[in-house]
C-alpha positions as CSV (number, residue, x, y, z in Angstrom):
1,X,-29.0,-19.8,-54.0
2,X,-29.3,-21.8,-50.7
3,X,-32.1,-21.0,-48.3
4,X,-29.5,-19.9,-45.8
5,X,-28.0,-17.2,-48.1
6,X,-31.4,-16.2,-49.1
7,X,-32.4,-15.7,-45.5
8,X,-29.4,-13.6,-44.9
9,X,-30.1,-11.5,-47.9
10,X,-33.7,-11.0,-46.6
11,X,-32.4,-9.8,-43.3
12,X,-30.1,-7.4,-45.0
13,X,-32.8,-6.0,-47.2
14,X,-35.1,-5.5,-44.1
15,X,-32.2,-3.9,-42.1
16,X,-30.9,-1.4,-44.7
17,X,-34.0,-0.7,-46.6
18,X,-33.7,1.8,-49.6
19,X,-29.8,1.6,-49.2
20,X,-29.9,-2.0,-50.0
21,X,-32.0,-1.6,-53.2
22,X,-30.1,1.5,-54.2
23,X,-26.7,-0.5,-54.1
24,X,-28.3,-3.6,-55.8
25,X,-29.5,-1.4,-58.7
26,X,-26.3,0.7,-59.0
27,X,-23.9,-2.2,-58.7
28,X,-26.1,-4.8,-60.4
29,X,-28.9,-3.9,-62.5
30,X,-27.5,-0.7,-64.1
31,X,-24.2,-2.5,-64.7
32,X,-26.1,-5.2,-66.4
33,X,-28.3,-2.7,-68.6
34,X,-25.3,-0.8,-69.7
35,X,-23.5,-4.1,-70.6
36,X,-26.5,-5.0,-72.8
37,X,-26.5,-1.5,-74.4
38,X,-22.8,-1.8,-75.0
39,X,-23.0,-5.2,-76.7
40,X,-25.9,-4.0,-78.8
41,X,-23.9,-1.2,-80.1
42,X,-20.9,-3.4,-80.7
43,X,-22.8,-6.0,-82.8
44,X,-21.5,-6.2,-86.4
45,X,-22.6,-9.5,-87.7
46,X,-25.3,-8.7,-88.2
47,X,-25.4,-5.1,-86.7
48,X,-28.2,-4.3,-84.3
49,X,-31.3,-2.8,-85.7
50,X,-32.5,0.6,-84.7
51,X,-35.3,-0.9,-82.7
52,X,-32.8,-3.1,-80.7
53,X,-30.6,0.0,-80.1
54,X,-33.6,1.9,-78.9
55,X,-34.8,-0.8,-76.6
56,X,-31.2,-1.3,-75.1
57,X,-30.9,2.4,-74.5
58,X,-34.4,2.7,-73.0
59,X,-33.6,-0.2,-70.6
60,X,-30.2,1.4,-69.7
61,X,-31.7,4.8,-69.2
62,X,-34.7,3.4,-67.3
63,X,-32.6,1.5,-64.8
64,X,-30.2,4.5,-64.4
65,X,-32.9,6.9,-63.4
66,X,-34.7,4.4,-61.4
67,X,-31.5,3.7,-59.4
68,X,-30.7,7.3,-59.1
69,X,-34.2,7.9,-57.6
70,X,-33.5,5.1,-55.1
71,X,-30.4,6.8,-54.1
72,X,-32.3,10.1,-53.6
73,X,-34.9,8.2,-51.5
74,X,-32.0,6.5,-49.4
75,X,-30.4,10.0,-48.7
76,X,-33.9,11.5,-47.6
77,X,-34.8,8.3,-45.5
78,X,-31.4,8.5,-43.9
79,X,-31.5,12.2,-43.1
80,X,-35.1,12.0,-41.6
81,X,-36.5,8.5,-41.0
82,X,-33.5,6.2,-40.3
83,X,-33.5,4.3,-36.9
84,X,-31.7,6.3,-34.1
85,X,-30.0,4.9,-31.1
86,X,-29.0,7.2,-28.2
87,X,-26.7,6.0,-25.4
88,X,-25.7,7.0,-22.0
89,X,-22.7,5.4,-20.2
90,X,-21.0,5.6,-16.8
91,X,-19.6,3.7,-13.9
92,X,-20.4,2.6,-10.5
93,X,-17.2,2.1,-8.5
94,X,-15.7,0.1,-5.7
95,X,-18.4,-2.5,-5.2
96,X,-17.5,-5.5,-3.0
97,X,-18.1,-9.0,-3.9
98,X,-21.2,-9.3,-1.7
99,X,-23.0,-6.2,-3.2
100,X,-25.1,-7.0,-6.4
101,X,-26.5,-4.7,-9.0
102,X,-29.4,-5.5,-11.3
103,X,-31.2,-3.5,-14.0
104,X,-34.7,-2.3,-13.3
105,X,-35.5,-1.7,-17.0
106,X,-34.9,-3.3,-20.3
107,X,-32.5,-0.9,-21.8
108,X,-29.9,-0.9,-19.1
109,X,-26.7,-3.1,-19.3
110,X,-23.6,-3.8,-17.0
111,X,-20.2,-5.0,-17.4
112,X,-18.1,-5.8,-14.4
113,X,-14.5,-4.7,-14.4
114,X,-12.5,-6.3,-11.5
115,X,-10.0,-4.0,-9.8
116,X,-6.5,-5.0,-8.8
117,X,-6.7,-6.9,-5.4
118,X,-5.2,-5.3,-2.4
119,X,-5.2,-7.0,1.2
120,X,-6.9,-10.0,-0.4
121,X,-10.2,-8.2,-0.6
122,X,-11.7,-8.1,-4.3
123,X,-13.4,-4.9,-5.5
124,X,-14.8,-4.2,-8.9
125,X,-16.4,-1.4,-11.0
126,X,-19.4,-1.9,-13.0
127,X,-19.7,0.0,-16.2
128,X,-23.3,0.6,-17.2
129,X,-24.8,1.4,-20.7
130,X,-28.3,2.9,-21.2
131,X,-29.7,2.7,-24.8
132,X,-32.9,4.0,-26.3
133,X,-34.4,5.1,-29.6
134,X,-35.1,8.6,-28.6
135,X,-32.9,11.4,-27.3
136,X,-32.1,11.5,-23.8
137,X,-33.4,14.6,-21.9
138,X,-31.7,16.3,-19.0
139,X,-33.2,14.9,-15.7
140,X,-34.4,11.7,-17.0
141,X,-33.9,8.7,-14.7
142,X,-33.0,5.0,-15.0
143,X,-33.5,2.8,-12.1
144,X,-31.0,0.3,-10.7
145,X,-31.6,-2.3,-8.0
146,X,-28.9,-2.9,-5.3
147,X,-28.7,-5.5,-2.6
148,X,-26.0,-7.1,-0.3
149,X,-26.5,-10.8,-0.6
150,X,-30.1,-11.6,0.2
151,X,-31.0,-8.2,2.2
152,X,-33.7,-5.9,1.2
153,X,-33.2,-4.4,-2.2
154,X,-32.7,-0.7,-2.8
155,X,-33.7,1.2,-5.9
156,X,-31.3,3.8,-7.1
157,X,-32.1,6.3,-9.7
158,X,-29.4,7.3,-12.3
159,X,-30.0,10.7,-13.4
160,X,-28.9,11.8,-17.0
161,X,-27.0,15.1,-17.2
162,X,-25.5,16.1,-20.5
163,X,-22.9,18.1,-18.9
164,X,-21.5,14.8,-17.3
165,X,-21.0,12.3,-20.2
166,X,-19.4,9.6,-18.3
167,X,-20.2,10.0,-14.7
168,X,-18.8,7.9,-11.8
169,X,-21.1,6.8,-8.9
170,X,-20.5,5.0,-5.6
171,X,-22.7,3.3,-3.1
172,X,-22.8,4.5,0.4
173,X,-24.8,4.2,3.5
174,X,-26.6,7.4,4.6
175,X,-27.1,7.4,8.5
176,X,-29.7,10.3,8.1
177,X,-31.9,8.7,5.5
178,X,-31.3,5.1,7.0
179,X,-30.6,3.6,3.7
180,X,-28.1,3.0,0.9
181,X,-27.6,5.9,-1.6
182,X,-25.9,6.2,-4.9
183,X,-23.7,9.2,-4.8
184,X,-22.1,10.8,-7.8
185,X,-18.5,11.2,-7.6
186,X,-17.0,14.8,-8.1
187,X,-15.3,15.2,-11.5
188,X,-12.1,17.2,-11.5
189,X,-12.5,20.3,-13.6
190,X,-10.8,20.3,-16.9
191,X,-8.4,23.0,-17.3
192,X,-8.3,25.1,-20.4
193,X,-5.5,26.8,-22.4
194,X,-3.6,23.9,-23.8
195,X,-2.9,20.2,-23.4
196,X,-1.5,19.3,-20.0
197,X,0.3,16.1,-19.4
198,X,0.3,14.6,-15.9
199,X,2.8,11.9,-15.1
200,X,2.1,9.6,-12.1
201,X,4.9,7.4,-10.8
202,X,3.8,3.7,-10.8
203,X,4.1,2.1,-7.3
204,X,5.8,-1.2,-7.4
205,X,4.1,-4.1,-5.9
206,X,6.4,-5.1,-3.0
207,X,6.2,-8.0,-0.7
208,X,5.0,-5.7,2.2
209,X,1.4,-5.7,0.6
210,X,1.2,-9.5,0.9
211,X,-1.4,-10.7,3.3
212,X,-1.1,-14.0,5.3
213,X,-3.8,-16.4,6.4
214,X,-3.9,-18.2,9.8
215,X,-4.2,-21.8,10.1
216,X,-7.3,-21.9,12.2
217,X,-10.4,-23.0,10.2
218,X,-13.8,-21.3,10.5
219,X,-16.4,-23.5,12.1
220,X,-18.8,-25.2,9.5
221,X,-22.2,-25.0,10.8
222,X,-24.9,-27.1,8.9
223,X,-27.6,-25.0,7.2
224,X,-30.5,-24.5,9.3
225,X,-32.9,-21.7,10.5
226,X,-30.9,-19.8,13.0
227,X,-31.9,-17.0,15.3
228,X,-30.9,-13.4,14.8
229,X,-28.3,-13.7,17.6
230,X,-26.8,-17.0,16.1
231,X,-26.6,-15.2,12.6
232,X,-24.7,-12.3,14.1
233,X,-22.4,-14.4,16.1
234,X,-21.6,-16.7,13.3
235,X,-18.5,-15.2,11.4
236,X,-19.5,-17.1,8.3
237,X,-22.8,-15.4,7.9
238,X,-23.0,-13.0,4.9
239,X,-23.4,-9.3,5.1
240,X,-27.1,-9.4,3.9
241,X,-27.9,-12.1,6.6
242,X,-26.4,-9.7,9.3
243,X,-28.5,-6.7,8.0
244,X,-31.8,-8.9,8.3
245,X,-30.8,-10.1,11.7
246,X,-30.0,-6.6,13.0
247,X,-33.4,-5.3,11.7
248,X,-35.1,-8.2,13.6
249,X,-32.9,-7.5,16.6
250,X,-34.0,-4.0,16.6
251,X,-37.5,-5.0,16.5
252,X,-37.2,-7.4,19.4
253,X,-37.7,-6.5,23.1
254,X,-34.6,-5.2,24.9
255,X,-34.2,-8.4,26.9
256,X,-32.9,-10.2,23.9
257,X,-29.8,-7.9,24.2
258,X,-29.4,-8.1,28.0
259,X,-29.9,-11.9,28.5
260,X,-27.3,-14.2,29.5
261,X,-24.9,-15.6,27.1
262,X,-25.3,-19.2,25.8
263,X,-22.5,-21.8,26.4
264,X,-19.5,-21.3,24.3
265,X,-20.6,-17.9,23.1
266,X,-20.0,-14.1,24.2
267,X,-22.9,-12.0,25.2
268,X,-24.7,-10.4,22.2
269,X,-23.8,-7.0,23.3
270,X,-20.0,-7.8,22.9
271,X,-20.8,-9.0,19.5
272,X,-22.8,-6.0,18.7
273,X,-19.8,-3.6,19.9
274,X,-17.6,-5.4,17.5
275,X,-20.2,-4.8,14.7
276,X,-20.2,-1.3,15.4
277,X,-16.7,-1.1,14.0
278,X,-17.7,-3.4,11.0
279,X,-16.5,-2.5,7.5
280,X,-19.9,-2.2,6.0
281,X,-21.5,1.0,7.0
282,X,-24.9,-0.3,7.0
283,X,-24.2,-3.3,9.5
284,X,-22.2,-0.8,11.6
285,X,-25.0,1.7,11.7
286,X,-27.6,-0.8,12.7
287,X,-25.4,-2.4,15.3
288,X,-24.8,1.0,16.8
289,X,-28.7,1.5,16.9
290,X,-29.1,-1.8,18.7
291,X,-26.3,-0.8,21.4
292,X,-28.1,2.5,22.1
293,X,-31.1,0.7,23.2
294,X,-29.3,-0.6,26.2
295,X,-27.8,1.4,29.3
296,X,-24.3,-0.1,28.8
297,X,-23.0,1.3,32.2
298,X,-26.1,-0.1,34.1
299,X,-25.7,-3.5,32.3
300,X,-21.9,-4.0,32.8
301,X,-22.1,-2.8,36.5
302,X,-25.1,-5.3,37.3
303,X,-23.3,-8.2,35.6
304,X,-20.0,-7.4,37.4
305,X,-21.7,-7.2,40.8
306,X,-23.7,-10.5,40.1
307,X,-22.9,-13.7,42.2
308,X,-23.3,-15.9,39.0
309,X,-20.0,-16.7,37.5
310,X,-21.6,-16.3,34.0
311,X,-22.9,-13.1,34.4
312,X,-19.5,-11.8,35.7
313,X,-17.9,-13.1,32.6
314,X,-20.4,-11.6,30.4
315,X,-19.9,-8.1,32.1
316,X,-16.1,-8.4,31.8
317,X,-16.4,-9.4,28.0
318,X,-18.6,-6.4,27.2
319,X,-16.2,-4.1,29.4
320,X,-13.1,-5.2,27.4
321,X,-15.1,-4.2,24.1
322,X,-15.7,-0.5,25.2
323,X,-13.6,2.4,24.3
324,X,-11.1,3.3,27.1
325,X,-13.0,6.4,28.3
326,X,-16.2,4.4,28.6
327,X,-14.6,1.5,30.5
328,X,-12.8,4.0,32.9
329,X,-16.1,5.6,33.7
330,X,-17.6,2.2,34.5
331,X,-14.6,1.1,36.6
332,X,-14.8,4.4,38.5
333,X,-18.2,3.3,39.8
334,X,-16.7,0.0,41.2
335,X,-15.0,-0.5,44.5
336,X,-11.2,0.3,44.3
337,X,-10.2,-3.2,44.8
338,X,-12.5,-4.7,42.0
339,X,-11.6,-1.9,39.7
340,X,-8.0,-2.4,40.2
341,X,-8.2,-6.1,39.6
342,X,-10.3,-5.5,36.4
343,X,-7.8,-3.0,35.3
344,X,-5.0,-5.5,35.7
345,X,-6.9,-8.1,34.0
346,X,-7.5,-5.9,30.9
347,X,-3.9,-5.2,30.5
348,X,-3.1,-8.9,30.7
349,X,-5.7,-9.8,28.0
350,X,-4.7,-6.8,25.8
351,X,-6.8,-5.0,23.2
352,X,-9.8,-7.1,22.1
353,X,-11.5,-4.4,19.9
354,X,-11.5,-6.3,16.8
355,X,-12.6,-4.5,13.6
356,X,-14.3,-7.0,11.2
357,X,-13.9,-6.9,7.6
358,X,-16.6,-8.2,5.2
359,X,-16.0,-10.7,2.5
360,X,-17.9,-13.2,0.4
361,X,-16.5,-16.1,2.5
362,X,-17.3,-14.4,5.9
363,X,-15.9,-11.9,8.4
364,X,-12.3,-11.5,8.3
365,X,-10.3,-10.2,11.3
366,X,-7.1,-8.5,10.2
367,X,-4.0,-7.9,12.5
368,X,-1.2,-5.6,11.5
369,X,2.1,-6.7,13.2
370,X,5.0,-4.3,13.5
371,X,8.4,-4.9,15.1
372,X,11.9,-3.5,15.6
373,X,14.4,-5.3,13.3
374,X,17.1,-4.4,15.7
375,X,15.4,-6.4,18.6
376,X,16.8,-9.8,17.7
377,X,14.9,-11.6,20.5
378,X,11.6,-10.1,19.2
379,X,12.2,-11.1,15.6
380,X,13.2,-14.5,16.6
381,X,10.1,-15.0,18.6
382,X,7.9,-13.6,15.9
383,X,9.5,-15.8,13.2
384,X,8.6,-18.9,15.2
385,X,5.2,-17.5,15.8
386,X,4.3,-16.8,12.1
387,X,5.8,-20.0,11.0
388,X,3.5,-21.9,13.3
389,X,0.4,-19.8,13.1
390,X,0.2,-19.1,9.4
391,X,-0.7,-21.1,6.5
392,X,2.5,-21.6,4.4
393,X,5.0,-24.1,2.8
394,X,8.0,-22.1,3.8
395,X,10.9,-23.4,5.9
396,X,11.9,-21.5,9.1
397,X,14.9,-19.9,7.1
398,X,12.5,-18.6,4.6
399,X,10.2,-17.2,7.2
400,X,13.2,-15.4,8.8
401,X,14.0,-13.9,5.4
402,X,10.7,-12.2,5.3
403,X,11.2,-10.6,8.8
404,X,13.3,-7.6,7.4
405,X,10.1,-5.8,6.3
406,X,9.3,-4.9,9.7
407,X,5.5,-5.6,9.4
408,X,3.0,-8.1,8.4
409,X,-0.7,-8.3,7.8
410,X,-2.4,-11.5,8.8
411,X,-5.9,-12.4,9.1
412,X,-8.4,-15.3,9.5
413,X,-12.1,-15.8,9.8
414,X,-12.0,-16.5,13.5
415,X,-12.4,-13.7,16.1
416,X,-10.7,-15.6,18.9
417,X,-7.8,-16.4,16.7
418,X,-7.2,-12.8,15.8
419,X,-7.3,-11.7,19.5
420,X,-5.0,-14.6,20.4
421,X,-2.4,-13.9,17.7
422,X,-2.5,-10.1,18.5
423,X,-1.6,-11.1,22.2
424,X,1.2,-13.4,21.1
425,X,2.7,-10.7,18.9
426,X,2.8,-8.4,21.9
427,X,4.3,-11.1,24.1
428,X,7.1,-11.4,21.5
429,X,7.8,-7.7,21.8
430,X,6.0,-6.6,18.6
431,X,2.9,-4.1,18.1
432,X,-0.3,-5.6,17.1
433,X,-3.2,-3.5,15.7
434,X,-6.6,-4.6,14.6
435,X,-7.3,-3.1,11.2
436,X,-9.7,-3.2,8.4
437,X,-8.9,-4.1,4.8
438,X,-10.2,-3.2,1.4
439,X,-12.5,-0.5,2.8
440,X,-13.0,2.4,0.3
441,X,-16.2,3.9,1.4
């Protein structure tokens, strides 16, 4: 026997203990002893002596009863002393690609299960398995660490409940607790009284669900230490970076929020107003907290009444980001002439309240375009617009063939691009709406 086989045999003996030796004796030693006893009885030339028969019989009976005792020991060991493994499994659902889970103990394991991609936003479920050598008790907790990119980690506690053998959880932001929490999904009650079949119609994936990318490219900024304001105004910054930047902004003096914009950038208040509509609830909440530190009415009025062109532009950009009721209230405090001019400018610029959607590649700005297929002029105009503005290798005729759907969802990683194409869609006679995609929580 070579050393490798001997090693495997040794590992098997250690793993199965009494079972291994019981099987070895029953299938090996006892059969050998019986064969010797049988051959001794069958000898005729010369026949076996009485002493030889007695020895063969003794060996056979001895190995038989010893093997039998090993079987009894094995059964006793299996019933009372065998190694036991207890397991608890469940699922954490609808995680984004920028959300990470990590076990905070040695007996917790994860397996990712990607979901079908809708609106080009990948989501996944994480199956978890908890194993241990002692029985799980009701109320026992297992810790899980959660983070968004490089933001501060949260520790979740998965609580074992024998009445929920395969629970589902989801991660959500709690405005009251000011932290991410792990919520258990409600399990629908099982109806008793027979087997019930439920049939669901499968939804056929139609081209209307396709998402189209714009041709504009996000700016590539060299890696460097950036201020919180620069991080928030960089659409390529990740969710975790935005969370850290917002925490720093909320610890900073209010003057950081009310200062003049830098060249080529919007005022930070305009950025924060967009982030209050962010797809990630934690970012949205912390941006709202930052906005509440400033008297928006007073800020906008001071900027609009300033003699400096940059201040006036800053005031207008923040005004255009406000809800209609808020902007109407501020315009009511201006002179009728100036208020009328700003209302006219607002209608010319169009709606600029984008709703950013988080992704691992940066902020996405989705625009849903709809149109009346009976309006030939609008259809032709939008056909040319989409063919020139979107990434595609289609001919103009192929583009026109897609227009019978009556709607299209487009996006890119550039806020100004989304605002610009929304205005172009409206100018063509269509309707443009800023929407979020892939948001399930």
